[in-house]
C-alpha angles and dihedrals in degrees: 000000000000115000116215124202110258092184114125120226120239120239091256092052090049091053091049091050091050091048092050089049091051092046090051090050092050091049090050091049092049090050090049091049091049092050090049091049093049091048091054090048091050094050091047093050092047092052090047092052093047090050090050090050090053091049091050092052091050091051091048089054090051090050090052091051092048092048089054090049091050090051090050092050091047088053091051091048091051090048093051091047093056116107092235092057093045092052091047093052091044092055090057092059129077095243120133132218112267100205096114096044120160118206123213120219113217099201130006113254093246095053114108121230119218114247133184 
């Protein structure tokens, strides 16, 4: 048969037991609060990281679009620089051929210019 303690606790021992019980409860509540705080921090950090990931993917899409636009503009520049394109655009203007150009001399080389 199991023998149980029939010894009565003194008033002092009862107070100590109650104090230990309250201290244990306080420690448990502090641990629970700490775990809740860390959980909130974890969720906040996770949502921040996922938001940053979304922002990064948006910026990468913009970079891709801008790279394509740069390639298109480079192609247009190369097209406009080609001799065929230059001659075609030149034929649409009112410019004349300058093969028989005559140059005008403003002052003869032996003329003296007034100086201060």
